[in-house]
VEXDREN-2710 file (C-alpha; in Angstrom, 1 decimal):
% VEXDREN-2710
k/r/px/py/pz
1/UNK/111.1/106.1/104.3
2/UNK/108.2/103.7/104.8
3/UNK/109.1/100.2/105.9
4/UNK/107.8/97.5/103.6
5/UNK/108.0/93.8/104.2
6/UNK/108.5/91.3/101.4
7/UNK/105.1/89.7/102.1
8/UNK/102.5/92.4/101.9
9/UNK/101.9/96.0/102.8
10/UNK/99.0/94.6/104.9
11/UNK/101.5/93.3/107.4
12/UNK/103.0/96.8/108.0
13/UNK/99.5/98.1/108.3
14/UNK/98.7/95.5/111.0
15/UNK/101.8/96.6/112.9
16/UNK/100.9/100.3/112.7
17/UNK/97.4/99.5/113.9
18/UNK/98.6/97.6/116.9
19/UNK/96.9/98.8/120.0
20/UNK/100.0/99.1/122.2
21/UNK/99.9/102.6/123.7
22/UNK/102.7/105.0/122.8
23/UNK/104.9/105.4/125.8
24/UNK/105.3/108.9/127.2
25/UNK/108.7/110.2/127.9
26/UNK/109.0/110.7/131.7
27/UNK/108.7/114.3/132.9
28/UNK/112.1/115.9/133.1
29/UNK/113.9/113.0/131.4
30/UNK/115.7/115.4/129.0
31/UNK/115.7/118.6/131.0
32/UNK/119.5/118.5/131.4
33/UNK/120.0/118.8/127.7
34/UNK/118.6/122.4/127.6
35/UNK/121.2/125.0/126.5
36/UNK/123.9/122.6/125.6
37/UNK/125.6/122.1/122.3
38/UNK/128.1/120.0/120.5
39/UNK/130.4/117.9/122.7
40/UNK/128.8/119.1/125.9
41/UNK/125.4/118.1/124.6
42/UNK/126.6/114.6/123.7
43/UNK/128.0/114.0/127.1
44/UNK/124.8/115.3/128.7
45/UNK/122.9/112.7/126.5
46/UNK/125.4/110.0/127.6
47/UNK/124.7/110.7/131.3
48/UNK/121.0/110.2/130.7
49/UNK/121.1/107.0/128.7
50/UNK/124.3/105.3/130.0
51/UNK/122.6/103.1/132.6
52/UNK/120.1/100.4/131.5
53/UNK/118.5/97.3/133.1
54/UNK/119.4/94.8/130.4
55/UNK/118.1/91.3/129.9
56/UNK/120.2/88.2/130.0
57/UNK/121.7/87.4/126.6
58/UNK/120.1/84.5/124.8
59/UNK/116.8/82.7/124.9
60/UNK/114.4/81.9/127.8
61/UNK/112.6/83.9/130.4
62/UNK/114.1/87.3/131.0
63/UNK/116.5/87.0/128.0
64/UNK/117.0/88.6/124.7
65/UNK/114.5/86.6/122.7
66/UNK/111.8/87.4/125.1
67/UNK/112.7/91.0/124.6
68/UNK/112.5/90.6/120.8
69/UNK/109.0/89.1/121.3
70/UNK/108.0/92.6/122.5
71/UNK/110.2/94.8/120.3
72/UNK/110.4/93.1/116.9
73/UNK/107.2/91.2/116.4
74/UNK/104.2/92.0/114.1
75/UNK/100.6/91.4/115.1
76/UNK/100.6/88.1/113.1
77/UNK/103.7/86.9/115.0
78/UNK/106.2/87.5/112.2
79/UNK/109.8/88.4/113.2
80/UNK/110.9/91.9/112.0
81/UNK/114.2/91.1/110.4
82/UNK/116.1/94.3/109.3
83/UNK/118.9/92.3/107.7
84/UNK/117.0/90.1/105.3
85/UNK/113.6/89.8/103.6
86/UNK/113.1/86.2/104.9
87/UNK/109.8/85.4/106.7
88/UNK/110.1/83.7/110.0
89/UNK/107.6/83.5/112.9
90/UNK/107.9/83.5/116.7
91/UNK/107.0/80.4/118.7
92/UNK/106.4/80.7/122.4
93/UNK/107.5/83.9/124.1
94/UNK/111.2/83.7/124.9
95/UNK/112.0/81.0/122.5
96/UNK/114.7/81.5/119.8
97/UNK/113.6/81.4/116.1
98/UNK/115.1/78.8/113.8
99/UNK/117.5/80.1/111.2
100/UNK/118.1/83.4/113.1
101/UNK/120.8/84.9/115.3
102/UNK/120.9/87.7/117.8
103/UNK/122.9/90.3/115.9
104/UNK/125.1/93.0/117.4
105/UNK/125.1/96.2/115.4
106/UNK/128.2/97.2/117.3
107/UNK/130.2/93.9/117.6
108/UNK/131.5/93.0/121.0
109/UNK/135.0/92.8/119.5
110/UNK/135.0/96.5/119.2
111/UNK/135.4/96.9/123.0
112/UNK/137.5/93.8/123.6
113/UNK/134.7/91.1/123.9
114/UNK/133.4/91.8/127.4
115/UNK/129.8/90.6/127.8
116/UNK/128.8/93.9/129.5
117/UNK/125.8/96.1/129.3
118/UNK/126.5/97.0/125.6
119/UNK/126.7/93.3/124.8
120/UNK/123.1/92.9/126.1
121/UNK/121.6/96.3/125.1
122/UNK/118.5/95.8/123.0
123/UNK/119.2/99.1/121.2
124/UNK/122.2/97.3/119.8
125/UNK/120.6/93.9/119.2
126/UNK/118.3/92.8/116.4
127/UNK/117.1/89.4/115.2
128/UNK/118.9/88.5/112.0
129/UNK/118.9/85.7/109.4
130/UNK/122.0/83.5/110.1
131/UNK/123.8/83.6/106.8
132/UNK/123.8/87.3/106.4
133/UNK/124.8/87.7/110.0
134/UNK/127.8/85.5/109.4
135/UNK/128.8/87.3/106.2
136/UNK/128.4/90.7/107.9
137/UNK/131.1/89.7/110.4
138/UNK/132.3/92.6/112.6
139/UNK/132.5/95.1/109.8
140/UNK/131.4/98.7/110.3
141/UNK/128.3/100.1/108.6
142/UNK/128.9/102.2/105.6
143/UNK/128.3/102.7/101.9
144/UNK/129.4/99.6/99.9
145/UNK/130.7/100.5/96.4
146/UNK/132.1/97.1/95.4
147/UNK/129.4/94.5/96.4
148/UNK/130.5/91.0/97.3
149/UNK/127.3/89.7/99.0
150/UNK/123.7/91.0/98.5
151/UNK/120.7/89.2/99.9
152/UNK/118.3/91.8/98.6
153/UNK/118.3/93.7/101.9
154/UNK/121.9/93.9/103.2
155/UNK/125.0/94.5/101.1
156/UNK/128.5/93.5/102.1
157/UNK/131.7/94.5/100.3
158/UNK/134.3/97.2/100.0
159/UNK/133.7/100.9/100.6
160/UNK/135.4/104.0/101.7
161/UNK/139.2/103.8/102.0
162/UNK/139.1/100.1/101.0
163/UNK/137.2/99.2/104.3
164/UNK/135.1/96.0/104.4
165/UNK/131.6/97.3/105.2
166/UNK/128.0/96.3/105.4
167/UNK/125.1/98.5/104.1
168/UNK/121.5/98.2/105.1
169/UNK/118.5/98.5/102.8
170/UNK/117.3/102.1/102.2
171/UNK/114.1/101.4/104.3
172/UNK/116.3/100.7/107.3
173/UNK/119.2/103.1/106.9
174/UNK/117.8/105.8/109.2
175/UNK/116.9/103.2/111.9
176/UNK/120.5/101.8/111.9
177/UNK/122.0/105.3/111.7
178/UNK/120.1/106.4/114.8
179/UNK/121.1/103.1/116.5
180/UNK/124.8/103.8/115.8
181/UNK/124.4/107.3/117.2
182/UNK/122.9/105.8/120.3
183/UNK/125.8/103.4/120.8
184/UNK/128.5/106.0/120.1
185/UNK/126.8/108.1/122.8
186/UNK/125.8/105.6/125.5
187/UNK/129.2/104.0/125.4
188/UNK/131.4/106.9/124.5
189/UNK/133.6/106.1/127.5
190/UNK/134.6/102.7/126.1
191/UNK/138.1/102.0/124.8
192/UNK/137.7/100.8/121.3
193/UNK/140.0/98.2/119.9
194/UNK/140.6/96.2/116.7
195/UNK/141.0/97.2/113.1
196/UNK/137.3/97.4/112.3
197/UNK/136.4/99.4/115.4
198/UNK/139.1/102.0/114.7
199/UNK/137.9/102.4/111.1
200/UNK/134.7/103.9/112.4
201/UNK/135.4/105.0/115.9
202/UNK/138.0/107.2/117.7
203/UNK/138.8/107.2/121.4
204/UNK/137.2/109.9/123.6
205/UNK/133.8/111.3/124.5
206/UNK/133.6/113.4/121.3
207/UNK/132.9/112.9/118.5
208/UNK/133.5/109.2/119.0
209/UNK/132.2/108.4/115.5
210/UNK/134.7/109.4/112.9
211/UNK/133.7/112.3/110.6
212/UNK/133.1/110.0/107.5
213/UNK/130.8/107.9/109.6
214/UNK/128.7/110.5/111.3
215/UNK/128.4/112.5/108.1
216/UNK/127.0/109.5/106.3
217/UNK/124.7/108.5/109.1
218/UNK/123.2/112.0/109.3
219/UNK/122.6/111.9/105.6
220/UNK/120.9/108.5/105.9
221/UNK/118.8/109.6/108.9
222/UNK/117.6/112.8/107.1
223/UNK/116.3/110.7/104.2
224/UNK/114.9/107.7/106.1
225/UNK/113.1/109.6/108.8
226/UNK/111.7/108.3/112.1
227/UNK/108.4/106.5/111.5
228/UNK/105.8/104.9/113.8
229/UNK/107.5/101.5/113.8
230/UNK/110.8/103.0/115.1
231/UNK/108.9/105.0/117.7
232/UNK/107.1/101.8/118.9
233/UNK/110.4/99.9/119.2
234/UNK/112.0/102.8/121.2
235/UNK/109.0/102.7/123.6
236/UNK/109.1/98.9/123.9
237/UNK/112.8/98.8/124.7
238/UNK/112.4/101.6/127.1
239/UNK/109.7/99.6/129.0
240/UNK/112.3/96.8/129.4
241/UNK/115.6/98.7/130.0
242/UNK/114.4/102.1/131.4
243/UNK/116.5/104.2/129.0
244/UNK/115.6/105.6/125.6
245/UNK/117.3/106.3/122.2
246/UNK/117.1/110.2/122.2
247/UNK/118.0/110.2/118.5
248/UNK/114.6/108.6/117.9
249/UNK/112.8/110.9/120.3
250/UNK/114.4/114.0/118.8
251/UNK/115.1/113.3/115.1
252/UNK/117.2/116.5/114.7
253/UNK/119.3/116.0/117.9
254/UNK/122.0/114.5/115.6
255/UNK/122.4/118.0/114.0
256/UNK/123.2/119.6/117.3
257/UNK/125.7/116.9/118.3
258/UNK/127.5/116.3/115.0
259/UNK/125.7/118.1/112.2
260/UNK/124.9/121.6/111.0
261/UNK/123.8/123.1/114.4
262/UNK/126.7/122.3/116.7
263/UNK/127.0/125.9/117.6
264/UNK/123.3/126.3/118.5
265/UNK/122.0/125.5/122.0
266/UNK/119.6/122.6/122.1
267/UNK/116.2/122.9/123.8
268/UNK/114.2/119.7/124.2
269/UNK/111.1/121.8/124.9
270/UNK/111.3/123.6/121.5
271/UNK/112.4/121.0/119.0
272/UNK/110.7/118.4/116.8
273/UNK/109.7/115.2/118.6
274/UNK/108.5/111.7/117.6
275/UNK/106.7/110.9/120.9
276/UNK/104.9/112.8/123.6
277/UNK/107.2/114.6/125.9
278/UNK/105.9/115.7/129.2
279/UNK/107.3/119.2/129.9
280/UNK/107.7/119.7/126.2
281/UNK/104.8/119.2/124.0
282/UNK/104.4/119.1/120.2
283/UNK/104.6/116.2/117.8
284/UNK/107.1/115.0/115.2
285/UNK/106.5/117.0/112.1
286/UNK/107.2/114.0/110.0
287/UNK/103.8/112.7/110.9
288/UNK/101.3/113.5/108.1
289/UNK/97.7/114.6/108.9
290/UNK/94.6/114.9/106.8
291/UNK/93.9/118.4/105.7
292/UNK/91.0/117.5/103.5
293/UNK/89.5/114.0/103.3
294/UNK/86.2/112.9/101.8
295/UNK/84.4/109.7/100.7
296/UNK/82.0/111.0/98.0
297/UNK/79.7/107.9/98.1
298/UNK/76.4/108.1/99.9
299/UNK/75.5/111.3/98.1
300/UNK/78.3/113.1/100.1
301/UNK/79.2/116.1/97.9
302/UNK/82.1/117.1/100.1
303/UNK/81.1/120.8/99.7
304/UNK/82.3/120.6/96.1
305/UNK/80.9/122.9/93.4
306/UNK/80.6/122.5/89.6
307/UNK/81.2/125.0/86.9
308/UNK/80.0/124.2/83.3
309/UNK/81.8/125.9/80.5
310/UNK/80.2/123.9/77.7
311/UNK/77.4/121.3/77.8
312/UNK/75.6/119.2/75.1
313/UNK/72.3/121.0/75.6
314/UNK/70.6/123.4/78.0
315/UNK/70.0/122.0/81.4
316/UNK/72.5/119.0/80.9
317/UNK/74.4/118.1/84.1
318/UNK/77.9/116.8/83.5
319/UNK/79.0/116.2/87.1
320/UNK/76.5/114.5/89.4
321/UNK/76.8/112.9/92.9
322/UNK/76.2/109.2/92.9
323/UNK/75.5/107.3/96.1
324/UNK/77.5/104.3/95.0
325/UNK/80.4/105.7/93.0
326/UNK/80.9/109.2/94.2
327/UNK/81.2/112.1/91.8
328/UNK/80.4/111.0/88.3
329/UNK/81.3/113.2/85.2
330/UNK/79.9/112.3/81.8
331/UNK/78.5/114.1/78.7
332/UNK/77.0/110.9/77.2
333/UNK/73.4/111.2/76.2
334/UNK/72.1/109.0/73.5
335/UNK/75.5/109.3/71.8
336/UNK/78.8/111.2/72.4
337/UNK/78.5/114.8/73.2
338/UNK/80.9/117.7/73.5
339/UNK/81.3/119.2/77.0
340/UNK/83.6/121.1/79.3
341/UNK/82.9/121.1/83.0
342/UNK/84.9/121.3/86.2
343/UNK/84.4/119.9/89.7
344/UNK/86.0/122.1/92.4
345/UNK/86.7/121.1/95.9
346/UNK/86.2/123.7/98.7
347/UNK/89.1/125.9/99.6
348/UNK/91.9/123.9/101.2
349/UNK/94.2/125.8/103.5
350/UNK/97.9/124.8/103.3
351/UNK/99.2/127.5/105.6
352/UNK/101.3/126.0/108.4
353/UNK/102.4/122.9/106.4
354/UNK/105.8/122.1/105.1
355/UNK/104.6/119.5/102.6
356/UNK/101.3/118.4/101.1
357/UNK/100.2/115.4/99.0
358/UNK/97.0/114.8/97.0
359/UNK/95.6/111.3/96.3
360/UNK/92.3/110.1/95.1
361/UNK/90.5/107.0/93.8
362/UNK/89.0/107.2/90.3
363/UNK/87.7/105.1/87.4
364/UNK/87.4/105.9/83.7
365/UNK/85.3/104.1/81.2
366/UNK/84.2/104.6/77.5
367/UNK/87.5/106.3/76.7
368/UNK/88.5/104.2/73.7
369/UNK/89.9/106.5/71.1
370/UNK/92.0/108.7/73.4
371/UNK/94.0/108.4/76.5
372/UNK/92.2/109.6/79.7
373/UNK/94.9/112.2/80.2
374/UNK/94.1/113.6/76.8
375/UNK/90.6/114.7/77.8
376/UNK/90.6/114.7/81.6
377/UNK/92.9/116.7/83.9
378/UNK/93.4/117.4/87.6
379/UNK/94.3/121.0/88.4
380/UNK/95.2/123.2/91.2
381/UNK/93.7/126.7/91.4
382/UNK/95.8/129.0/93.5
383/UNK/96.2/132.8/93.5
384/UNK/93.8/133.0/90.5
385/UNK/96.1/130.7/88.5
386/UNK/95.4/127.2/87.3
387/UNK/98.1/124.6/87.2
388/UNK/97.7/121.1/85.6
389/UNK/99.1/118.4/87.9
390/UNK/101.4/115.8/86.5
391/UNK/102.4/112.3/87.7
392/UNK/98.8/111.0/88.1
393/UNK/98.2/107.3/87.7
394/UNK/95.4/107.1/85.1
395/UNK/93.1/104.0/84.6
396/UNK/93.2/102.4/81.2
397/UNK/89.9/104.1/80.4
398/UNK/87.8/101.1/79.5
399/UNK/86.5/99.7/82.8
400/UNK/84.7/100.6/86.0
401/UNK/87.7/99.4/88.1
402/UNK/88.8/102.1/90.6
403/UNK/92.5/103.0/90.6
404/UNK/94.6/104.9/93.1
405/UNK/96.0/108.1/91.6
406/UNK/99.2/107.7/93.5
407/UNK/100.7/110.5/95.7
408/UNK/100.8/113.8/93.8
409/UNK/103.1/116.4/95.5
410/UNK/101.6/119.8/96.3
411/UNK/104.7/121.3/97.8
412/UNK/104.7/124.2/95.4
413/UNK/101.5/125.4/97.0
414/UNK/102.3/125.0/100.7
415/UNK/101.7/128.2/102.7
416/UNK/98.7/129.1/100.5
417/UNK/95.0/128.3/99.9
418/UNK/94.1/126.1/97.0
419/UNK/91.2/124.3/95.3
420/UNK/91.6/121.0/93.5
421/UNK/89.7/120.9/90.2
422/UNK/88.7/117.8/88.3
423/UNK/88.4/119.1/84.7
424/UNK/86.2/117.0/82.4
425/UNK/86.1/117.4/78.6
426/UNK/84.7/115.3/75.8
427/UNK/84.4/115.5/72.0
428/UNK/81.6/115.1/69.6
429/UNK/82.9/111.7/68.8
430/UNK/83.4/110.3/72.3
431/UNK/82.3/111.1/75.8
432/UNK/83.9/109.1/78.6
433/UNK/82.7/108.6/82.2
434/UNK/84.9/109.7/85.0
435/UNK/84.2/108.7/88.6
436/UNK/85.9/110.2/91.7
437/UNK/85.1/108.0/94.7
438/UNK/87.5/109.3/97.5
439/UNK/90.0/112.1/97.8
440/UNK/92.5/113.4/100.4
441/UNK/95.0/116.1/100.8
442/UNK/97.4/115.3/103.6
443/UNK/100.4/117.3/104.9
444/UNK/103.2/117.7/107.4
445/UNK/102.8/120.5/110.0
446/UNK/105.6/123.0/110.4
447/UNK/107.0/122.6/114.0
448/UNK/105.7/125.1/116.4
449/UNK/109.1/125.9/117.8
450/UNK/109.8/128.2/114.8
451/UNK/107.8/131.3/114.8
452/UNK/106.6/132.1/111.3
453/UNK/105.1/135.3/109.8
454/UNK/102.2/135.5/107.5
455/UNK/103.0/134.5/103.9
456/UNK/101.5/137.8/102.8
457/UNK/103.9/139.9/105.0
458/UNK/105.2/142.7/102.8
459/UNK/108.5/143.0/104.5
460/UNK/111.6/141.2/103.3
461/UNK/115.1/140.6/104.7
462/UNK/118.0/142.6/103.4
463/UNK/120.2/139.9/101.7
464/UNK/123.1/142.3/101.4
465/UNK/123.4/142.2/105.2
466/UNK/124.1/139.3/107.6
467/UNK/121.2/136.8/108.1
468/UNK/120.6/133.3/109.3
469/UNK/118.9/130.4/107.5
470/UNK/117.1/127.5/109.3
471/UNK/115.1/124.4/108.3
472/UNK/111.6/124.1/109.6
473/UNK/112.9/121.8/112.2
474/UNK/115.1/124.6/113.6
475/UNK/118.4/123.4/112.2
476/UNK/120.8/126.1/111.0
477/UNK/121.9/125.7/107.4
478/UNK/124.4/127.5/105.3
479/UNK/122.9/126.9/101.8
480/UNK/119.7/125.8/100.1
481/UNK/120.1/122.3/98.5
482/UNK/116.5/121.2/97.9
483/UNK/112.9/122.4/97.6
484/UNK/110.8/123.1/100.6
485/UNK/110.5/125.8/103.2
486/UNK/113.4/127.9/104.5
487/UNK/113.3/130.2/107.5
488/UNK/115.3/133.4/107.3
489/UNK/116.1/135.4/110.5
490/UNK/117.5/138.9/110.6
491/UNK/117.4/141.6/113.2
492/UNK/115.1/139.6/115.4
493/UNK/112.5/139.2/112.6
494/UNK/111.6/136.0/110.8
495/UNK/110.4/135.2/107.3
496/UNK/109.3/132.0/105.6
497/UNK/110.3/131.3/102.0
498/UNK/109.0/128.5/99.8
499/UNK/111.9/127.2/97.6
500/UNK/110.6/125.7/94.4
501/UNK/113.9/124.8/92.7
END
């Protein structure tokens, strides 16, 4: 889920555009994980990340607040507070920020209060507004069903089994879930003590997190996926401490440790990643990329074509390329005129993508007696069939102001080739003007570790015999619970199925 600050989306954009280079995972850092599964895998992860060069706790040179200056600061000097929506700003590097505390996600009371490495570990520490920090106390993280305190970002109250819990905002749930997984792995050798600790943790190397906890955290992490902000923090902490959060580096590692793939051997070279991994390769499939992107201004036609079904008179051109406003469709000529004409994009290949999204910028004017959606439509042409897209944000229809269409899912068409069609119609009584300035189709690549056949492959698995199902990330599943792509394996062969229900 995208992280959005209270102030503006621009601030997030500034952070994502920061020029700090993405750190590269050291060659061989995760080699020892290959071939391990479940409890053995968790212990192997523990042995990699258990030792860290931590900063002193507090403020000043070489201390926590100096670390936060690198790990939790936007380009315009604002503190990234994952516990509240308050706005506060850093002063000099290393100085504490007024009204904020250093918050332990895993409280020190859970291991008896010792100010050890875990007490100073930046993966466990975040800057937090003081009041919510105090209210949060040393409660475990979980789903709050009876809310006592809510500052608009963090909820505190009663949850499962009557436990006192705190719950982060949706935009931070995955971040905190992966942080809890790190702590339960890096410090799995600790002896946990106290009522709150033993509500969420159990003694021993595995599973350490109690079933209710890791089940919930996996659910949160699946929804709020790793994003660039989380990757950058992981890299920044690594530069300071020398260790990494592998649940950020490998977003599906949690499935092999606690989730649906505990009986499958993990391979760091052949799984989804959120950063460059020397010795591995590949990128996190949660990152979207542009499949087709055009700015139609400057007489750029974007290789589009026009088909006229009905025009006011012979030789009339409904869709024209305009240097200032992009593609312009109108049938107005000395009065309203009846027309039907469609602007088609070139063929857009969605093979190799697990999801796809269309967005465009458009303006509609002179549409006064009808709604724009009554006479205008955006369609997908695929397999010789035309589908009208829903969920488009339409302008009011009476101005030249350009509006964002919003994100329109194209998941029903992944694995195929399509054209986007802007279908213009007008009546004898009224002819509007429709302008398309920019357009993009972006999508998420299917990870390269899952070998996929051609969509047109005529062979099919025999569902009356044993077979295996996997997500595109390589995680084994027992049932289909949502739309998307499912990988079926049987007798050494692989098929890809697009689930539309």
